[in-house]
N, C-alpha and C positions, 0 to 999 in steps of 0.2 A: 674180382670179386663184385664190385660196385655194379657190373652190369647184372650179375646174377641176383643180387639183392634188388635191383631195380624191377627186372623182370616177374620176380616173385611178388612184389607189391601190385605190379599191374595186373597179375592173374588173380590177386586177391581182390580188388578192387572191382574188377571186371566180374568176377563172381557174385561179388555183393550186389552189384548194381543189377545184374540178370536174375537174381535170386527174388528180388523184390519183397524180401521179409518185411516184418514189421519195423518202424522207423528206431524204436529204441534197440532192438536186437541187431538191425544193421549198424546203428551208430555205435553200440558196444563193440561189435566185431571189428568195424572199421578204426576206432580207437586203438584197440588191441593191436591190430594188423600195423598200424602207423606206428605205435610205440615200438613194437618188435622191429620194424625197419629202420626207424632212427637209432636204436640202440646197434644194430648192426652195422649201418654206416658209419657211426662214431667209432665203434670198435675197428672197422675195417681202415679208416682213415688214420687212425692211431697206430694200426699196424703197419701201414704204408709209410707214415712219417718215421717210424722206427727203423724201417727196412731201408729207408735213404740214407741212414747215418752208417750204414755197413761200409766197409771199404770194398772198392769194386776192384776184382782181380780179373782181368780178361785176357786170356790168352787167344791165339789163332783159333785153337781147337775149340773154346767157348764160341767164338765168333761163328764158326761153321755150325756148330751145333744149335745155335740161336737162329741162324739163317734157315736151317733145315727145320726147325720146330715151327718158325714162322710160315714157311712154305706149306707144310702140313696143315697147319691150323687153317690158313687161308682157303686151301683145297677143301677141307671139311666144311668150314663156313659157306661157301660158295654153293657146294652140293646141298648142304642143309636149306639154304634160301631157296636155291631151284628147287627143291623137293617140296617145301612147305608151299611155294606159289603153283607147282603143278598138281599137287594133292587138293589144294583147296579149289582150284579151277574146275578139275576133274569132279570133284564131288558137287560143286555148284551146277554144272553142267549135267551131271546124272541125277540132279534133284535130291541129293541125300545130305542135306545141310546139317542134319543131326550128327553127322560123322566128323564135321570138320574139325572141331575141338579136339576129339580124342586122337584123330589121325595126325593132327598138328603136334599135340603132346608126345606121341609116339615117336614122330621124327625128331623131336628136339631131345627127347630121352636118348635115343639110338646114338645121337652125336655125341653124347658123353662118352661112349664106349671107347671110340678112337681117341678122343681127347685125354682119356685116363693114361693111354700109353704115350701120346705126344708129350704131354706135361708131367708124366711120371706121378698122377695124383690117383692113386688106387681107389680111394672113395668114389670117384666118378664111374668105375666099372660098377660098383654097388648102386648108384644112383640110377645110371643107365638101365641097368637089368632089371631092379625092382619097378621102376616105373613103366618100363617097356611090359613086363608081366601084368602089372595093375591094369594098365590101359588095354592090353589084348583081352584080358579076362572081362574086363567090363563091357567092352564091345561085343563079346560072345555071350555074356550071361546076364547082362542088365537088360530088360525090357526097354525099348525106345519110349515108350508112354511114362515110364517111371520119372518123378519129378522130386526135387528138393526145393520147396517153395514154388517159385516159377522157373527153376533153373531145372533142365534135363539133367538128370542123374548120369546119363551118358557123357555128359560134358562135365557135369560138377564133380563126380567122383575122382577122375583122373586129375581134374585141375587142383582139387583140394589135397590130393596126396602130393602132387607136385609141389604145390606150396609148403607143405608140412616137411617133406624130405629134403627140399632145397634148403630152407632153415636149418635142418639137421646138418646138412653138408657144410653151409656156411660156417656154422658154429665149430664144427670140426675142424675145418681148415684153419680157421683163426685162431682157434686154442692151440692147433698144432703148430702154427706159425709162432706163436708167442715163445714157444720153447726154445726157438733159436735167437730170439731177440731179446735184449737186456731191457727189462720194465723198469 
């Protein structure tokens, strides 16, 4: 969860930097984004500390299942990193820099689909599918010259949607996890 919160903040600040909007507008959005991030970090840390108090019941079947989950997670992670590097390199070589952000967001979005099955988190299916559709439609329908401030709409639209939907997923998961923890 901490990773998802961190990467969401990174994308938000990167978008703000490249949009080069007015200082007041940028500061306002930056402060709101930071406040949301701090809130989610605190909530996530509180949830983890409550989860650590739960009794640990580990059977041989749990160990085997955990090892299998870890193996598949690492396979998906290595594949994702490899695809991100290959796609970025190819787009640079083909001089299509404008597609780097949406293609990278598409790859990251698609990785949530197998993670939903591996970790039994159904909302990851929704995140992966919605973000993949938004990114593909953006690449197909938005003109390359379209801008949000100084930020290309081709990069900004999927990125902003990714930030927004990540926040929704994070809140959903944290809220759902609190049902199982005594507050």
